[in-house]
N, C-alpha and C positions, 0 to 999 in steps of 0.2 A: 122401442129400441132407438128411434130417432130422437126422442126427448132425452134419453139417457146419454147419447152422444153429445147433444147440445149442452147438457149440464156439465159433462165432464171434458168438454173441449179445452177449457182453460187448463185443466190438470194435464191433459195430453200434450198441450203446447209447452208447458213448464217441464214435463218429463223429457220432451224432445230436445229442449234447450240444455237441460242438465246432461243428457247423454252426449250431445255435441261438445260440451265443455270437457267432459271426461275423455272423449276421443281425441280432441285437439291437444289436450294437456299431455297425453301420452305420446302423441306424434312429435310434438315440439319439445318435450321433456323439460319443463320449467320446474325442475326439482332442485333441492338443496345440494345434490351431488355436484353440480357445476360450481357452486360456491366453494366447495371443498377443493376442487381442482384448482381454482384461482388462488386459494390460500397456499397450496403447496407450490404453485408456480412462483409466488412471491418469495417463499423461503429459498427456493433454488437461486433466485436472483441475488439474495444476500450472500449465498455461498460463492457466487461467481466473483464478487469483490475480493474475497480472500484468494481465490484461484488466480485472479488477475495479478495480485501482488506477487504470488509465487512465481507466476510466469515472467514477470518483470525481473525478479531476482535471477531466474534461470537464464534469461536473455543476456543479462550483464555477465554472468559467469561464462556463458558460451563465447561472447565477444572477447572477453579478456583471454580465455583459453586459446582461442583461435589466433589472436594477435601474438601472444607469447610463443605459441608453437612455431609460427612462421619465423619469428625473430630468433629464437633459440636454435633452430635448425640451420640458420645461416652462420652460426659461430663455428670457427675452425675447431675440429676435433669433436663436434657434437653430431651424432647420427640421428636416428629416429627418436622423436620426443613425444611424450604423453604429458599433458598439463592438466591439473585440477586446481580450480580457483574457487575458494569458499567466500562468498560475499555476505556481509552482515545484514543488510536490509535494502530497501529500495532507495532511490534518490531522495534527497531532502531539499525542501525549498526554504531559503532564508527570507523572512518577511521584513518589510520596512516597519519600523515602530516610531511613534512620537513619544519621546521621553520628557517628562517634566521632573526636575530635581529641585527639591526645596531643602535649603539648609537653614538651620536656626541655631544661633549661638547666644547663650545666656550666661552672664557673669553675675553671681550672687555674692553679696558680702553680708556676714552676720555682725551682730553688735560687738562681738569679741575680737573682731579684726580678721577673721578667717575668710578666705575667698574660695569660691567653687566655680568651676567653669563647666557648663552643660552644653553639649553639641547634640543636635537632633538633625538627622538627615532622612528624607523620605523620597522615594522615586515612584513615579506613576507612569507606566508604559501602556500605550494603546496601539494596536495594529492599524496601519494605514489602509483604508478601504478605498478602492477606485470603483466608480459606477460605470458600467458598460450597458447601455440600454436599460432594460428593466432590472438587470441583476447587479449584484455587488460582488467584487472579488478583491482579495487582499493583494497589495503590491508586493511582487516578488523581486527581491534584489538579485539573488543568484540561486542557482540550482547546484547542490553539491552531489558529486558521485558517491555511491555507498562505500563505506569502509570495507576493507578486506580483512577477513579473519586469518586466512592462511593460504599458502600456495604449496602444492606438491608437484615436483618435476621428476619424471622418470625418463632418463635419456641414456642412449648409447654413448659411451665415452665419458660418462660422469664418474667413472672409477679413477680417473686421473685427477689429481688434486688441482692442477691449474685450470682444467676445463670446469671442474666443480665451482671454483672461485669465480670464474667468468659468468657461469649460470646464475649463481647467487647474486652477484653484482648486477647483472642485467635485470633480474626479477625485482630486486629491492629498489633499484633506481626507476624502473618503469612504472611500478605499481605503488611506490612510496610506502613500502612495507618493511618493518624491521627484519633483520636477518634471522632472528630466532623464530620468525613465522614462516620461513621458507625451508622446505625439506627437498634436498636433491639426492636422488638415489639412482644407481646404475641400472640400466636395463639389460635383460637377458639377451 
C-alpha cells in the first residue's frame, strides 16, 4: 500500500491542484458573463449622449418658458399665462477656419481672332486647431443659441385684440421669432 501511495503521489498532487483551481474559479467567477456585462454598460453610455442632448434641449425650453411667463404676466390686461416653447436643436459652435482662395484667369485667343476668357476659383478651408496640453481642440468663435420652431401662449385676457397684439409683439421681439410661428390663445 505504501508503494502504491508513493507511485501515485504525483497524481494526487495534480488532482488536488486541479480541484483547487476549480474551487477558486467558481468563487471568483472569472467567466465570460462579466465581459457581457461590460459590453452592455458601454452601449448604455452611448445612449446617455443622446439623452444628454435631449436634456439640453429641454433645459433651453424650460428657461425660455419661465422667462416669457414672467414677462407676459407683467403686461397690463394679461392674467395667468402658460407658455410652451419648441426649440430646434442644441446650441451650435461657430469654428474659426483658415481659408485659402485661389483665382485663376486665362484669356485664350484662337487663329481666327476669337477670344475666350476662363475664370477658375477654388477655396480651401481648414478648421483652426488649438493645442491645450496633450489634447487639441478647435477654436470656437462664438456659440449660437438654438433656433426656435414655435411658441404657444395661452393667457387670460388674450381674447382682447390689443392684449393679443402686445403678447405677440413681446414674444416675437424677445425670441426673434416671426409672428407666424407664435400662437396666442385665450385661457379659460
